[in-house]
C-alpha positions in Angstrom: -0.1 0.2 0.1 2.9 2.2 0.3 3.3 2.5 -3.6 -0.1 2.8 -3.8 0.1 6.7 -1.2 2.7 7.5 -3.0 0.4 7.6 -6.1 -1.8 9.4 -4.5 1.3 12.2 -2.9 1.9 12.7 -6.6 -1.5 13.3 -8.1 -2.0 16.3 -5.6 1.6 17.8 -6.4 -0.4 19.2 -9.9 -2.1 21.6 -7.4 0.6 23.0 -5.6 2.5 23.5 -9.2 0.1 24.8 -10.8 -0.4 27.4 -8.5 3.5 28.3 -8.6 3.9 28.4 -11.8 4.0 32.4 -12.4 2.8 34.7 -14.3 -0.3 32.7 -15.2 -2.6 36.1 -16.3 -5.4 36.2 -14.9 -4.9 33.3 -12.7 -4.1 33.0 -8.9 0.1 33.1 -8.5 2.9 32.9 -6.5 3.3 37.0 -6.9 -0.6 37.5 -7.3 -3.9 36.4 -5.3 -7.2 36.8 -5.3 -9.4 39.0 -2.3 -11.0 35.4 -1.5 -7.7 32.3 -2.1 -4.5 33.0 -1.4 -1.3 31.1 -3.1 -1.5 30.0 -0.5 -4.9 28.3 0.6 -3.7 27.1 -3.3 -0.7 24.9 -0.7 -3.3 24.1 1.7 -5.8 22.0 -0.7 -2.6 20.5 -2.3 -1.5 19.2 0.9 -5.2 18.0 2.1 -6.2 16.2 -0.9 -3.2 14.0 -0.4 -5.2 11.4 2.2 -8.5 11.3 0.0 -7.2 11.0 -3.7 -4.9 8.2 -1.7 -9.0 6.7 -0.5 -9.8 6.7 -4.4 -6.8 4.8 -5.6 -7.8 2.3 -2.7 -11.1 2.0 -3.7 -9.9 1.6 -7.2 -7.1 -1.6 -6.1 -9.8 -3.4 -4.6 -11.9 -3.7 -7.5 -14.9 -3.8 -5.5 -16.6 -0.1 -7.6 -19.6 -1.7 -8.8 -21.1 -3.0 -5.7 -20.1 0.7 -3.7 -23.1 3.3 -3.1 -20.5 6.1 -3.7 -16.9 6.4 -6.6 -15.7 9.4 -6.7 -18.3 12.0 -6.0 -17.3 12.0 -1.7 -13.3 12.5 -2.5 -14.3 16.4 -4.7 -16.5 17.1 -1.0 -14.5 16.3 0.9 -11.0 18.4 -0.6 -12.4 21.0 -1.3 -14.9 20.8 2.4 -10.8 20.8 4.5 -9.5 23.3 2.4 -12.1 25.7 2.7 -12.5 25.0 6.6 -8.1 24.3 7.3 -7.1 27.8 5.1 -10.2 29.7 5.7 -10.8 31.1 2.1 -12.1 30.3 -0.8 -12.7 27.9 -3.6 -9.3 27.2 -4.8 -9.7 23.2 -5.7 -13.3 22.0 -7.2 -12.8 22.0 -10.6 -9.1 20.5 -10.1 -10.5 18.3 -8.0 -13.5 17.2 -9.9 -10.1 16.2 -12.1 -8.3 14.3 -9.6 -10.8 12.6 -8.2 -11.7 9.6 -10.9 -7.9 9.5 -11.9 -7.1 8.4 -8.6 -9.7 5.8 -9.0 -8.1 4.8 -12.0 -4.8 5.0 -10.9 -6.1 2.5 -8.4 -7.6 0.2 -10.7 -4.4 0.2 -13.2 -2.1 -1.0 -9.7 -4.1 -3.9 -9.5 -4.1 -5.2 -13.1 -0.1 -4.2 -12.9 1.2 -1.6 -14.1 0.3 1.9 -14.8 0.2 3.0 -19.3 -0.2 6.5 -17.8 -1.5 7.1 -22.6 -4.5 5.7 -20.9 -5.3 6.2 -17.4 -8.0 9.0 -18.3 -10.4 6.7 -20.4 -9.9 4.4 -17.9 -11.0 7.6 -15.8 -14.1 8.1 -18.1 -15.2 4.7 -17.6 -15.3 4.7 -14.4 -17.5 7.8 -13.9 -19.1 6.6 -16.5 -20.0 2.9 -15.7 -19.5 2.5 -12.1 -21.0 6.9 -10.3 -23.5 6.6 -8.5 -26.4 9.0 -7.8 -24.6 9.8 -4.4 -21.8 10.4 -6.1 -23.9 13.4 -7.4 -25.3 14.6 -4.4 -21.7 14.2 -3.2 -20.7 16.9 -6.4 -23.6 19.1 -5.7 -22.3 19.5 -2.0 -18.5 20.3 -3.7 -20.7 23.4 -5.5 -22.2 24.2 -3.0 -19.9 24.2 -0.4 -17.0 26.5 -2.7 -20.1 28.5 -3.5 -18.9 29.7 -7.4 -20.0 33.0 -8.9 -20.5 32.0 -12.1 -23.4 29.1 -10.6 -26.2 30.8 -9.9 -29.8 29.9 -8.5 -31.8 31.1 -11.5 -29.8 28.9 -14.2 -32.0 26.6 -16.4 -30.7 23.2 -15.7 -33.4 21.5 -17.9 -34.9 17.9 -16.6 -32.2 18.5 -13.7 -32.1 19.5 -10.4 -30.6 23.1 -9.6 -27.4 23.1 -8.0 -29.1 25.2 -5.3 -32.4 23.5 -4.9 -32.7 22.5 -1.2 -34.4 19.3 -2.7 -31.6 18.9 -5.1 -30.8 15.3 -3.1 -34.1 13.9 -3.2 -34.3 14.8 -6.0 -31.1 13.2 -7.4 -31.7 9.9 -5.7 -35.4 9.3 -6.4 -34.2 9.9 -10.2 -31.4 8.2 -9.6 -29.1 10.7 -11.6 -25.6 9.7 -12.6 -22.2 11.5 -12.1 -22.7 11.1 -15.6 -25.3 12.7 -16.9 -24.2 14.8 -15.0 -21.3 15.6 -16.4 -22.5 15.0 -19.7 -24.9 18.0 -20.1 -22.5 20.7 -18.2 -19.8 19.7 -20.8 -22.2 22.0 -23.5 -20.7 25.1 -21.2 -18.0 23.4 -19.3 -14.7 22.5 -20.5 -13.9 20.8 -16.9 -17.0 18.6 -17.3 -15.3 18.0 -21.4 -12.6 17.0 -20.2 -13.6 13.8 -18.2 -16.4 12.7 -20.9 -14.1 13.0 -23.3 -11.4 11.0 -21.3 -9.1 13.4 -20.6 -7.2 14.5 -23.8 -6.1 17.3 -23.7 -4.5 16.5 -19.9 -1.9 13.8 -21.6 -1.8 16.2 -24.7 -0.6 18.9 -22.4 1.1 16.7 -20.3 3.8 15.8 -23.4 3.8 19.2 -24.1 5.9 19.5 -20.1 8.1 17.2 -21.4 8.4 18.5 -24.5 9.2 22.4 -22.7 11.6 21.1 -20.6 13.3 18.9 -23.2 14.6 22.4 -24.8 15.2 24.6 -21.9 15.2 22.8 -18.0 12.9 25.4 -16.5 10.0 23.8 -15.0 8.3 27.5 -14.1 8.8 28.4 -17.8 8.0 25.2 -19.1 4.2 24.8 -16.4 3.3 28.7 -18.4 4.1 27.9 -21.9 1.5 24.7 -21.3 -0.7 27.3 -19.5 -0.7 29.9 -22.6 -0.8 26.6 -25.4 -3.8 24.7 -23.5 -5.2 28.7 -23.6 -4.7 29.7 -27.1 -6.2 26.8 -27.7 -9.7 26.8 -26.8 -12.0 29.4 -25.0 -12.3 29.4 -21.7 -15.2 28.2 -20.9 -15.1 30.2 -16.7 -14.5 33.6 -18.5 -17.7 32.8 -21.2 -19.3 32.5 -18.3 -18.5 35.7 -16.0 -17.2 38.2 -19.1 -18.8 36.8 -22.3 -18.3 35.5 -25.7 -16.0 38.3 -26.8 -14.0 38.7 -23.6 -13.5 35.0 -24.2 -12.3 34.8 -27.6 -9.6 38.2 -26.7 -7.9 35.7 -24.3 -7.3 33.4 -26.4 -5.9 35.4 -29.3 -3.9 37.5 -26.4 -2.6 33.9 -25.6 -1.8 33.2 -29.1 0.6 36.1 -29.2 2.5 35.4 -25.7 3.1 32.2 -26.6 4.6 32.3 -30.6 7.0 35.3 -28.1 7.5 33.1 -25.4 8.6 29.9 -27.0 11.4 32.2 -28.8 12.0 35.4 -26.5 11.4 35.3 -22.6 13.0 37.3 -21.5 10.5 39.3 -23.6 7.5 38.0 -23.2 7.7 38.1 -19.1 7.6 41.8 -19.5 4.7 41.2 -21.5 3.5 38.8 -18.6 3.0 40.7 -16.0 2.2 43.9 -17.2 -1.4 41.5 -19.6 -1.6 40.5 -15.6 -2.0 43.1 -14.6 -4.6 43.5 -16.9 -6.4 40.6 -16.5 -6.5 40.8 -12.7 -7.7 44.7 -12.9 -9.9 43.5 -15.4 -11.7 40.8 -13.3 -10.6 37.9 -16.1 -10.3 34.9 -14.9 -8.7 31.3 -17.2 -9.2 29.4 -14.5 -11.2 26.4 -16.5 -7.9 26.6 -18.1 -6.3 25.9 -15.0 -8.3 23.7 -14.1 -7.1 21.9 -16.6 -3.0 22.2 -16.3 -3.8 21.1 -12.8 -4.4 17.2 -14.3 -1.6 17.4 -16.9 0.3 18.3 -14.8 -0.3 15.7 -12.4 -0.6 13.0 -15.7 3.6 14.4 -16.0 4.3 13.8 -12.7 3.0 10.5 -12.5 4.2 9.0 -15.6 7.6 10.6 -14.4 7.2 9.8 -10.6 11.3 11.0 -9.9 13.3 14.7 -10.9 10.1 16.2 -12.3 11.5 19.5 -11.9 14.3 18.5 -14.8 14.2 17.1 -17.8 17.9 15.7 -17.2 20.8 16.3 -14.1 20.3 20.8 -15.3 18.5 23.0 -14.2 17.4 26.3 -15.3 15.0 28.3 -13.2 14.0 31.9 -14.7 13.5 34.1 -12.0 12.8 37.3 -13.1 12.5 41.0 -11.4 8.7 42.2 -11.0 8.5 45.3 -11.7 
């Protein structure tokens, strides 16, 4: 079981290492925070997640998912609850815990079979959510959302035949209608990239984990590799959190800015840093937060770490770290 616990530790590092990368335009990082979420809040979320991710891994390893009343939803809830209780801050990990929790169960399932194929972990996680997710998982996911209180999920949101998160009778409706988490995620995937990532089998996380590896092979700068990967994802796909909070036009502008920044960062990092600091300040001043992209980067880092296991910050025996003075 010691090896299983190590897997949980490796998974949890995705949260801490994502928030530590700077300057990720518009998001919390070591030199930037929001009024309700500090950099340190994310470190607490990373630490508190280890125990619960371990529970998920053990569940997958024991291979009794069909018989269980809950598979991963309570893991999401417990990570969110404990991170908020301990830090006293706001929502730091609703999206990232929703991604990491089914991955943890998938890791345990594959470990039981003797080997973990990182290229297939996302598909196994998707299949576990689809084939074994229970209505009680849905209840716990709703509870996690209610605790996190994300501003973009509102009581007036139209949810079709599915219960609204803020409906006081949500639990009864979920149980009576036997609503599995797959149904909720499939519905949400139309407007939410985190739900879409799970439904599609984590393709972005896998591709971005390989992007991290390629960038490290190029320059051995961990911070730069994560920022570049963040910009790469932001330049390819509209951030759904920005769409919800600021509208489609702003999201498209952010994507175009990310494209320009990425092309500069790949070849001229010093020049890129100057622009990153300026645009980061602008985004924070205007409340532009590509939070969905940050969540995807968390799971991408986690997959990269799971594959490498050791010397994760380095592609070889040396590391170059670009430390730039803040203006």
